[in-house]
FINU-248338 format. One record per residue (C-alpha): residue in three letters; chain; x, y, z. Coordinates in steps of 0.05 Angstrom, whole numbers, plus 32768, in hexadecimal, padded with zeros to 4 digits. Example, Ala and Ser with C-alpha at 12.3 -4.5 7.8 and 13.67 -1.06 7.14 Angstrom:
<kolmars>
{resn ALA&chain A&xx 80F6&yy 7FA6&zz 809C}
{resn SER&chain A&xx 8111&yy 7FEB&zz 808F}
</kolmars>
This chain:
<kolmars>
{resn UNK&chain A&xx 6C56&yy 760E&zz 7553}
{resn UNK&chain A&xx 6C7C&yy 7648&zz 752E}
{resn UNK&chain A&xx 6CB0&yy 766F&zz 754B}
{resn UNK&chain A&xx 6C8C&yy 76B1&zz 7549}
{resn UNK&chain A&xx 6C5D&yy 768D&zz 757D}
{resn UNK&chain A&xx 6C93&yy 7684&zz 75B2}
{resn UNK&chain A&xx 6C9B&yy 76B6&zz 75EA}
{resn UNK&chain A&xx 6CE4&yy 76B3&zz 75F6}
{resn UNK&chain A&xx 6CE6&yy 76DA&zz 7636}
{resn UNK&chain A&xx 6CAA&yy 76AD&zz 7655}
{resn UNK&chain A&xx 6CCF&yy 766D&zz 763A}
{resn UNK&chain A&xx 6D13&yy 767F&zz 765A}
{resn UNK&chain A&xx 6CF1&yy 768F&zz 769B}
{resn UNK&chain A&xx 6CCA&yy 764C&zz 769C}
{resn UNK&chain A&xx 6D09&yy 7623&zz 768F}
{resn UNK&chain A&xx 6D2F&yy 7649&zz 76C8}
{resn UNK&chain A&xx 6CF2&yy 7637&zz 76F5}
{resn UNK&chain A&xx 6CFC&yy 75EE&zz 76E5}
{resn UNK&chain A&xx 6CCB&yy 75E7&zz 76AE}
{resn UNK&chain A&xx 6CD7&yy 75C4&zz 766A}
{resn UNK&chain A&xx 6CD0&yy 75D6&zz 7624}
{resn UNK&chain A&xx 6C93&yy 75B7&zz 75F8}
{resn UNK&chain A&xx 6CAA&yy 7592&zz 75C0}
{resn UNK&chain A&xx 6C8A&yy 75C1&zz 7593}
{resn UNK&chain A&xx 6CB2&yy 75FB&zz 75B2}
{resn UNK&chain A&xx 6CF1&yy 75D1&zz 75AA}
{resn UNK&chain A&xx 6CE5&yy 75C8&zz 755C}
{resn UNK&chain A&xx 6CD3&yy 7611&zz 7555}
{resn UNK&chain A&xx 6D18&yy 7624&zz 7578}
{resn UNK&chain A&xx 6D3E&yy 75FA&zz 7541}
{resn UNK&chain A&xx 6D17&yy 761D&zz 750E}
{resn UNK&chain A&xx 6D20&yy 7668&zz 7527}
{resn UNK&chain A&xx 6D28&yy 7697&zz 74ED}
{resn UNK&chain A&xx 6D6D&yy 76AA&zz 74E7}
{resn UNK&chain A&xx 6D58&yy 76F8&zz 74ED}
{resn UNK&chain A&xx 6D3C&yy 76E4&zz 7534}
{resn UNK&chain A&xx 6D76&yy 76BE&zz 754B}
{resn UNK&chain A&xx 6D91&yy 76FA&zz 7578}
{resn UNK&chain A&xx 6D52&yy 76F5&zz 759D}
{resn UNK&chain A&xx 6D59&yy 76AB&zz 75A9}
{resn UNK&chain A&xx 6DA0&yy 76B2&zz 75BC}
{resn UNK&chain A&xx 6D8D&yy 76EA&zz 75F1}
{resn UNK&chain A&xx 6D58&yy 76BB&zz 7612}
{resn UNK&chain A&xx 6D8C&yy 7680&zz 7615}
{resn UNK&chain A&xx 6DBE&yy 76AB&zz 7634}
{resn UNK&chain A&xx 6D8F&yy 76BE&zz 766C}
{resn UNK&chain A&xx 6D8D&yy 7675&zz 767D}
{resn UNK&chain A&xx 6DD3&yy 7669&zz 7672}
{resn UNK&chain A&xx 6DE6&yy 76A2&zz 76A4}
{resn UNK&chain A&xx 6DBC&yy 7688&zz 76D6}
{resn UNK&chain A&xx 6DE4&yy 7648&zz 76E7}
{resn UNK&chain A&xx 6E25&yy 765D&zz 76C8}
{resn UNK&chain A&xx 6E2A&yy 76AA&zz 76C4}
{resn UNK&chain A&xx 6E5C&yy 76B8&zz 768D}
{resn UNK&chain A&xx 6E8E&yy 7688&zz 769D}
{resn UNK&chain A&xx 6EA9&yy 7657&zz 766C}
{resn UNK&chain A&xx 6ECD&yy 7617&zz 767A}
{resn UNK&chain A&xx 6F0C&yy 75FF&zz 764F}
{resn UNK&chain A&xx 6F0C&yy 75B2&zz 7646}
{resn UNK&chain A&xx 6F43&yy 7589&zz 761D}
{resn UNK&chain A&xx 6F3F&yy 7549&zz 7600}
{resn UNK&chain A&xx 6F75&yy 7510&zz 75FB}
{resn UNK&chain A&xx 6F71&yy 74DC&zz 75C5}
{resn UNK&chain A&xx 6F88&yy 74A7&zz 75F3}
{resn UNK&chain A&xx 6F81&yy 746C&zz 75C0}
{resn UNK&chain A&xx 6F7A&yy 747D&zz 7575}
{resn UNK&chain A&xx 6F5E&yy 7460&zz 7538}
{resn UNK&chain A&xx 6F4C&yy 7419&zz 754E}
{resn UNK&chain A&xx 6F04&yy 7419&zz 755F}
{resn UNK&chain A&xx 6EDB&yy 73DA&zz 754A}
{resn UNK&chain A&xx 6E9D&yy 7402&zz 7543}
{resn UNK&chain A&xx 6E82&yy 741C&zz 7500}
{resn UNK&chain A&xx 6E61&yy 7463&zz 7518}
{resn UNK&chain A&xx 6E62&yy 7487&zz 74D2}
{resn UNK&chain A&xx 6E72&yy 74CB&zz 74ED}
{resn UNK&chain A&xx 6EB8&yy 74B2&zz 750F}
{resn UNK&chain A&xx 6EFE&yy 74B7&zz 74EE}
{resn UNK&chain A&xx 6F14&yy 747E&zz 7520}
{resn UNK&chain A&xx 6EDC&yy 744A&zz 750D}
{resn UNK&chain A&xx 6EEA&yy 7409&zz 74E9}
{resn UNK&chain A&xx 6EC6&yy 7424&zz 74AA}
{resn UNK&chain A&xx 6EF0&yy 7464&zz 74AB}
{resn UNK&chain A&xx 6F27&yy 746C&zz 7476}
{resn UNK&chain A&xx 6F3F&yy 74AE&zz 7493}
{resn UNK&chain A&xx 6F84&yy 74BB&zz 749B}
{resn UNK&chain A&xx 6F91&yy 74BE&zz 74E4}
{resn UNK&chain A&xx 6FC3&yy 74AB&zz 751A}
{resn UNK&chain A&xx 6FB8&yy 7461&zz 7530}
{resn UNK&chain A&xx 6FD2&yy 744E&zz 7575}
{resn UNK&chain A&xx 6FC2&yy 7420&zz 75B2}
{resn UNK&chain A&xx 6FB2&yy 743C&zz 75F8}
{resn UNK&chain A&xx 6FE9&yy 746F&zz 760B}
{resn UNK&chain A&xx 7010&yy 7464&zz 7646}
{resn UNK&chain A&xx 7002&yy 747A&zz 768B}
{resn UNK&chain A&xx 703B&yy 74AE&zz 7682}
{resn UNK&chain A&xx 7020&yy 74C7&zz 7648}
{resn UNK&chain A&xx 6FD9&yy 74D3&zz 7663}
{resn UNK&chain A&xx 6FF6&yy 74F5&zz 769C}
{resn UNK&chain A&xx 701F&yy 7526&zz 766F}
{resn UNK&chain A&xx 6FDD&yy 7533&zz 7649}
{resn UNK&chain A&xx 6FC2&yy 754B&zz 768A}
{resn UNK&chain A&xx 6FFC&yy 7572&zz 7698}
{resn UNK&chain A&xx 6FF5&yy 7595&zz 7655}
{resn UNK&chain A&xx 6FAA&yy 75A0&zz 7660}
{resn UNK&chain A&xx 6FB2&yy 75C3&zz 76A2}
{resn UNK&chain A&xx 6FEB&yy 75EB&zz 767E}
{resn UNK&chain A&xx 6FBD&yy 75FC&zz 764A}
{resn UNK&chain A&xx 6F85&yy 7618&zz 7677}
{resn UNK&chain A&xx 6F59&yy 75E0&zz 767C}
{resn UNK&chain A&xx 6F2B&yy 75CD&zz 76B2}
{resn UNK&chain A&xx 6F18&yy 758B&zz 7695}
{resn UNK&chain A&xx 6F3F&yy 7556&zz 767B}
{resn UNK&chain A&xx 6F20&yy 751F&zz 764C}
{resn UNK&chain A&xx 6F44&yy 74E1&zz 7638}
{resn UNK&chain A&xx 6F1F&yy 74BB&zz 75FC}
{resn UNK&chain A&xx 6F2E&yy 7476&zz 75E4}
{resn UNK&chain A&xx 6F1F&yy 745C&zz 75A0}
{resn UNK&chain A&xx 6EFA&yy 741A&zz 75B4}
{resn UNK&chain A&xx 6EB6&yy 73F4&zz 75BF}
{resn UNK&chain A&xx 6EC6&yy 73F4&zz 7608}
{resn UNK&chain A&xx 6EFC&yy 73EA&zz 7639}
{resn UNK&chain A&xx 6F1E&yy 73AA&zz 764E}
{resn UNK&chain A&xx 6F34&yy 7397&zz 7692}
{resn UNK&chain A&xx 6F78&yy 73A9&zz 767B}
{resn UNK&chain A&xx 6F5F&yy 73EF&zz 7667}
{resn UNK&chain A&xx 6F3B&yy 73FD&zz 76A8}
{resn UNK&chain A&xx 6F7B&yy 73EC&zz 76D3}
{resn UNK&chain A&xx 6FA0&yy 7418&zz 76A6}
{resn UNK&chain A&xx 6F73&yy 7450&zz 76AA}
{resn UNK&chain A&xx 6F6B&yy 7444&zz 76F2}
{resn UNK&chain A&xx 6FBA&yy 7453&zz 76FA}
{resn UNK&chain A&xx 6FB3&yy 7491&zz 76C8}
{resn UNK&chain A&xx 6F7A&yy 74B1&zz 76F4}
{resn UNK&chain A&xx 6F9D&yy 74A3&zz 7734}
{resn UNK&chain A&xx 6FDD&yy 74C3&zz 771D}
{resn UNK&chain A&xx 6FBC&yy 7502&zz 76FC}
{resn UNK&chain A&xx 6F8C&yy 7507&zz 773D}
{resn UNK&chain A&xx 6FC8&yy 750B&zz 776A}
{resn UNK&chain A&xx 6FEC&yy 753D&zz 7741}
{resn UNK&chain A&xx 6FB2&yy 756B&zz 772A}
{resn UNK&chain A&xx 6F7F&yy 7565&zz 775C}
{resn UNK&chain A&xx 6F52&yy 75A0&zz 7741}
{resn UNK&chain A&xx 6F52&yy 7583&zz 76F8}
{resn UNK&chain A&xx 6F12&yy 7561&zz 76E5}
{resn UNK&chain A&xx 6F1D&yy 7518&zz 76C5}
{resn UNK&chain A&xx 6EEE&yy 7503&zz 768F}
{resn UNK&chain A&xx 6EF6&yy 74C0&zz 766E}
{resn UNK&chain A&xx 6ED7&yy 74AA&zz 762D}
{resn UNK&chain A&xx 6EDF&yy 7461&zz 761F}
{resn UNK&chain A&xx 6EA3&yy 7444&zz 75FC}
{resn UNK&chain A&xx 6E70&yy 7415&zz 7619}
{resn UNK&chain A&xx 6E7E&yy 740A&zz 7664}
{resn UNK&chain A&xx 6E60&yy 73E0&zz 769F}
{resn UNK&chain A&xx 6E54&yy 73FE&zz 76E2}
{resn UNK&chain A&xx 6E8A&yy 73D9&zz 770A}
{resn UNK&chain A&xx 6EBB&yy 73F5&zz 76D5}
{resn UNK&chain A&xx 6EA0&yy 743D&zz 76E1}
{resn UNK&chain A&xx 6EA4&yy 7433&zz 772B}
{resn UNK&chain A&xx 6EED&yy 7420&zz 7729}
{resn UNK&chain A&xx 6EFD&yy 7460&zz 76FE}
{resn UNK&chain A&xx 6ED7&yy 7487&zz 772C}
{resn UNK&chain A&xx 6EFF&yy 746F&zz 776B}
{resn UNK&chain A&xx 6F3E&yy 747C&zz 7744}
{resn UNK&chain A&xx 6F2C&yy 74C6&zz 773B}
{resn UNK&chain A&xx 6F05&yy 74CC&zz 76FF}
{resn UNK&chain A&xx 6EC8&yy 74FE&zz 7703}
{resn UNK&chain A&xx 6EA1&yy 74F8&zz 76C0}
{resn UNK&chain A&xx 6E98&yy 74C4&zz 768D}
{resn UNK&chain A&xx 6E87&yy 74D9&zz 7647}
{resn UNK&chain A&xx 6E5B&yy 74B1&zz 7619}
{resn UNK&chain A&xx 6E32&yy 74D6&zz 75E7}
{resn UNK&chain A&xx 6DED&yy 74C4&zz 75D1}
{resn UNK&chain A&xx 6E02&yy 74E3&zz 7592}
{resn UNK&chain A&xx 6DBE&yy 74E6&zz 7572}
{resn UNK&chain A&xx 6D75&yy 74D0&zz 757A}
{resn UNK&chain A&xx 6D60&yy 7488&zz 7588}
{resn UNK&chain A&xx 6D3D&yy 7485&zz 7543}
{resn UNK&chain A&xx 6D78&yy 749F&zz 7519}
{resn UNK&chain A&xx 6DAF&yy 7477&zz 753F}
{resn UNK&chain A&xx 6DAA&yy 7438&zz 750E}
{resn UNK&chain A&xx 6DBF&yy 746C&zz 74D3}
{resn UNK&chain A&xx 6DFE&yy 7479&zz 74F2}
{resn UNK&chain A&xx 6E13&yy 743C&zz 7515}
{resn UNK&chain A&xx 6E03&yy 73EF&zz 7512}
{resn UNK&chain A&xx 6E37&yy 73D1&zz 7543}
{resn UNK&chain A&xx 6E0F&yy 73EA&zz 7582}
{resn UNK&chain A&xx 6DCF&yy 740B&zz 7595}
{resn UNK&chain A&xx 6DB8&yy 744B&zz 75B2}
{resn UNK&chain A&xx 6D9D&yy 7425&zz 75ED}
{resn UNK&chain A&xx 6DE1&yy 7408&zz 75F8}
{resn UNK&chain A&xx 6DFB&yy 744D&zz 75FE}
{resn UNK&chain A&xx 6DC2&yy 745D&zz 762D}
{resn UNK&chain A&xx 6DD8&yy 7420&zz 765A}
{resn UNK&chain A&xx 6E1B&yy 743E&zz 765E}
{resn UNK&chain A&xx 6E02&yy 747D&zz 7673}
{resn UNK&chain A&xx 6DDA&yy 745A&zz 76A8}
{resn UNK&chain A&xx 6E12&yy 7430&zz 76BD}
{resn UNK&chain A&xx 6E3D&yy 7471&zz 76C7}
{resn UNK&chain A&xx 6E08&yy 7496&zz 76EB}
{resn UNK&chain A&xx 6DFC&yy 745A&zz 771B}
{resn UNK&chain A&xx 6E49&yy 7457&zz 772A}
{resn UNK&chain A&xx 6E44&yy 749F&zz 7743}
{resn UNK&chain A&xx 6E6A&yy 74C0&zz 770B}
{resn UNK&chain A&xx 6E52&yy 74FE&zz 76E7}
{resn UNK&chain A&xx 6E32&yy 74F6&zz 769F}
{resn UNK&chain A&xx 6E4B&yy 7518&zz 7661}
{resn UNK&chain A&xx 6E1A&yy 7507&zz 762B}
{resn UNK&chain A&xx 6E08&yy 7531&zz 75EE}
{resn UNK&chain A&xx 6E0B&yy 7527&zz 75A1}
{resn UNK&chain A&xx 6E1A&yy 753C&zz 755E}
{resn UNK&chain A&xx 6DF5&yy 756C&zz 752E}
{resn UNK&chain A&xx 6DF8&yy 755D&zz 74E2}
{resn UNK&chain A&xx 6DFB&yy 751B&zz 74D2}
{resn UNK&chain A&xx 6DBD&yy 751A&zz 74AB}
{resn UNK&chain A&xx 6D86&yy 7515&zz 74E3}
{resn UNK&chain A&xx 6D49&yy 753C&zz 74E2}
{resn UNK&chain A&xx 6D30&yy 7573&zz 750F}
{resn UNK&chain A&xx 6D07&yy 7544&zz 7536}
{resn UNK&chain A&xx 6D49&yy 7519&zz 7543}
{resn UNK&chain A&xx 6D6C&yy 7557&zz 755D}
{resn UNK&chain A&xx 6D32&yy 7564&zz 758B}
{resn UNK&chain A&xx 6D2E&yy 7519&zz 75A0}
{resn UNK&chain A&xx 6D79&yy 751B&zz 75B1}
{resn UNK&chain A&xx 6D70&yy 755C&zz 75DB}
{resn UNK&chain A&xx 6D39&yy 7540&zz 7601}
{resn UNK&chain A&xx 6D5C&yy 7503&zz 760F}
{resn UNK&chain A&xx 6D98&yy 7529&zz 762C}
{resn UNK&chain A&xx 6D67&yy 7547&zz 765B}
{resn UNK&chain A&xx 6D45&yy 7508&zz 766F}
{resn UNK&chain A&xx 6D89&yy 74E8&zz 7680}
{resn UNK&chain A&xx 6D9C&yy 7528&zz 76AA}
{resn UNK&chain A&xx 6DDD&yy 752C&zz 7687}
{resn UNK&chain A&xx 6E0D&yy 7557&zz 76B1}
{resn UNK&chain A&xx 6E37&yy 756A&zz 7674}
{resn UNK&chain A&xx 6E19&yy 7570&zz 762E}
{resn UNK&chain A&xx 6E48&yy 7575&zz 75F3}
{resn UNK&chain A&xx 6E2E&yy 758F&zz 75B7}
{resn UNK&chain A&xx 6E56&yy 757B&zz 757B}
{resn UNK&chain A&xx 6E4C&yy 7597&zz 7532}
{resn UNK&chain A&xx 6E62&yy 7564&zz 74FF}
{resn UNK&chain A&xx 6EA4&yy 756A&zz 74E1}
{resn UNK&chain A&xx 6EA3&yy 7541&zz 74A5}
{resn UNK&chain A&xx 6EE2&yy 7519&zz 749F}
{resn UNK&chain A&xx 6EFD&yy 74FD&zz 745E}
{resn UNK&chain A&xx 6EFD&yy 74B4&zz 745B}
{resn UNK&chain A&xx 6EC3&yy 74AB&zz 748B}
{resn UNK&chain A&xx 6E77&yy 749A&zz 7473}
{resn UNK&chain A&xx 6E65&yy 74E5&zz 7486}
{resn UNK&chain A&xx 6E96&yy 7506&zz 745C}
{resn UNK&chain A&xx 6E69&yy 7526&zz 742F}
{resn UNK&chain A&xx 6E36&yy 753C&zz 7464}
{resn UNK&chain A&xx 6E1B&yy 7583&zz 7455}
{resn UNK&chain A&xx 6E3D&yy 75BB&zz 747A}
{resn UNK&chain A&xx 6E13&yy 75D7&zz 74BA}
{resn UNK&chain A&xx 6E06&yy 7620&zz 74B6}
{resn UNK&chain A&xx 6E1D&yy 764B&zz 74F4}
{resn UNK&chain A&xx 6DD6&yy 7659&zz 74FE}
{resn UNK&chain A&xx 6DC0&yy 7612&zz 7505}
{resn UNK&chain A&xx 6DFA&yy 7604&zz 7534}
{resn UNK&chain A&xx 6DE1&yy 763F&zz 7560}
{resn UNK&chain A&xx 6D9B&yy 7629&zz 7561}
{resn UNK&chain A&xx 6DAC&yy 75E4&zz 7575}
{resn UNK&chain A&xx 6DDC&yy 75FC&zz 75AF}
{resn UNK&chain A&xx 6D9D&yy 7626&zz 75C8}
{resn UNK&chain A&xx 6D6F&yy 75EB&zz 75C8}
{resn UNK&chain A&xx 6DA0&yy 75C2&zz 75EF}
{resn UNK&chain A&xx 6DA9&yy 75F8&zz 7625}
{resn UNK&chain A&xx 6D60&yy 760A&zz 7629}
{resn UNK&chain A&xx 6D54&yy 75C1&zz 7639}
{resn UNK&chain A&xx 6D90&yy 75B6&zz 7667}
{resn UNK&chain A&xx 6D92&yy 75F8&zz 768D}
{resn UNK&chain A&xx 6DBD&yy 75DF&zz 76C5}
{resn UNK&chain A&xx 6DEC&yy 75B1&zz 76A3}
{resn UNK&chain A&xx 6E2C&yy 75C5&zz 767F}
{resn UNK&chain A&xx 6E21&yy 75CC&zz 7636}
{resn UNK&chain A&xx 6E5F&yy 75C6&zz 760E}
{resn UNK&chain A&xx 6E73&yy 75DC&zz 75C7}
{resn UNK&chain A&xx 6E98&yy 759E&zz 75B2}
{resn UNK&chain A&xx 6EB0&yy 7586&zz 756C}
{resn UNK&chain A&xx 6EA6&yy 75AB&zz 752E}
{resn UNK&chain A&xx 6E9E&yy 75EF&zz 7551}
{resn UNK&chain A&xx 6ED1&yy 7616&zz 7528}
{resn UNK&chain A&xx 6EC3&yy 75F4&zz 74E7}
{resn UNK&chain A&xx 6E76&yy 75FF&zz 74EB}
{resn UNK&chain A&xx 6E6E&yy 7641&zz 7512}
{resn UNK&chain A&xx 6EA7&yy 7667&zz 74F2}
{resn UNK&chain A&xx 6E9E&yy 76B4&zz 7502}
{resn UNK&chain A&xx 6E66&yy 76A8&zz 752E}
{resn UNK&chain A&xx 6E88&yy 767A&zz 7561}
{resn UNK&chain A&xx 6E84&yy 76B2&zz 7594}
{resn UNK&chain A&xx 6E3C&yy 76B0&zz 7596}
{resn UNK&chain A&xx 6E34&yy 7667&zz 75B0}
{resn UNK&chain A&xx 6E48&yy 767C&zz 75F3}
{resn UNK&chain A&xx 6E02&yy 7697&zz 7601}
{resn UNK&chain A&xx 6DF1&yy 764E&zz 7600}
{resn UNK&chain A&xx 6E2D&yy 7626&zz 7617}
{resn UNK&chain A&xx 6E5C&yy 762E&zz 7651}
{resn UNK&chain A&xx 6E95&yy 75FF&zz 7640}
{resn UNK&chain A&xx 6EBE&yy 75F3&zz 7606}
{resn UNK&chain A&xx 6EF8&yy 75CB&zz 75EA}
{resn UNK&chain A&xx 6F3B&yy 75EA&zz 75D5}
{resn UNK&chain A&xx 6F7A&yy 75CC&zz 75B3}
{resn UNK&chain A&xx 6F50&yy 75A0&zz 757D}
{resn UNK&chain A&xx 6F28&yy 7563&zz 7581}
{resn UNK&chain A&xx 6F39&yy 7517&zz 757C}
{resn UNK&chain A&xx 6F50&yy 7518&zz 7535}
{resn UNK&chain A&xx 6F3F&yy 7560&zz 751D}
{resn UNK&chain A&xx 6F60&yy 759E&zz 752E}
{resn UNK&chain A&xx 6F42&yy 75DA&zz 7557}
{resn UNK&chain A&xx 6F51&yy 761F&zz 7573}
{resn UNK&chain A&xx 6F89&yy 761F&zz 75A9}
{resn UNK&chain A&xx 6F7B&yy 7641&zz 75EC}
{resn UNK&chain A&xx 6F95&yy 7684&zz 75E1}
{resn UNK&chain A&xx 6F6C&yy 7695&zz 75A5}
{resn UNK&chain A&xx 6F2F&yy 7675&zz 75C4}
{resn UNK&chain A&xx 6F38&yy 7698&zz 7604}
{resn UNK&chain A&xx 6F39&yy 76D9&zz 75D9}
{resn UNK&chain A&xx 6EF8&yy 76C1&zz 75B7}
{resn UNK&chain A&xx 6ED9&yy 76B6&zz 75FC}
{resn UNK&chain A&xx 6EEC&yy 76F9&zz 7616}
{resn UNK&chain A&xx 6EDC&yy 7725&zz 75D5}
{resn UNK&chain A&xx 6E93&yy 7702&zz 75DB}
{resn UNK&chain A&xx 6E90&yy 771E&zz 7621}
{resn UNK&chain A&xx 6E97&yy 76E1&zz 7648}
{resn UNK&chain A&xx 6ED1&yy 76CB&zz 767B}
{resn UNK&chain A&xx 6EFA&yy 7688&zz 767A}
{resn UNK&chain A&xx 6EF5&yy 7663&zz 76B9}
{resn UNK&chain A&xx 6F36&yy 7659&zz 76E1}
{resn UNK&chain A&xx 6F5B&yy 761C&zz 76CA}
{resn UNK&chain A&xx 6F6B&yy 75E5&zz 76F7}
{resn UNK&chain A&xx 6FAA&yy 75F4&zz 7724}
{resn UNK&chain A&xx 6FED&yy 75D5&zz 770E}
</kolmars>
């Protein structure tokens, strides 16, 4: 199917009525001619506004344990195969994680995500994170607490939920077919099992992927449909930031247009889910960052795990200049 054969108004109405894109339509969206991108963005905005209006949620990451992951994910500066010059430290104290929550609230965040460089949490990690979640929940009851700690069992997820966590992030990252090209120490299905465990524990699922790792259009479409099938509550869309010292350090830079088309695809397949502009936004979108809010309703500020990013003030200005509004932060 060619993009010119798509009726974008009909497509948006169908999505809003609960219908699903056909695979050929999804591929056509990824291959939208650049000069017709404004039409695609307008149709996507219609779907985005139906669930989220023009609000944008601010989220902040905390690198709770850095640079000691035993996995070999090729995109990651914290993996065992990385030679990137990054901080290396074990799990931060409960006091440090709690202080991170305070700073997140002070920076205008609604969601605070603590991330650990690990294959999966130990019993000691879970007990530590339980205490951190309880303290954060007690002092900041409106703050959404998210954790990303690798492969997780159901009982571990249940304990974190009981302690006050609301979300677990575990990205599928790419298609099942392409996954062996970026990681050999665990499988795509291992990741899917973690997501199933999280959902069974009653936690909300945060799962998306990374665009720009050498995958094909078919792989991007497979990933987008997978996020729909698992009914991800939040879908982070990352755009590869090639980090020196990682196996993907020489990956070709994405164009802003490619990023925007991918974001539209994930929104159209996940009309009621949060869709988040995540890592690599500033690097790959550049001057076109404001246009991504036609598709996403959530965004990170103050940088990522080992790469920098825009602070709250300039991000808020970007959001408002694009005609959107920042969702009120969690109460201090």
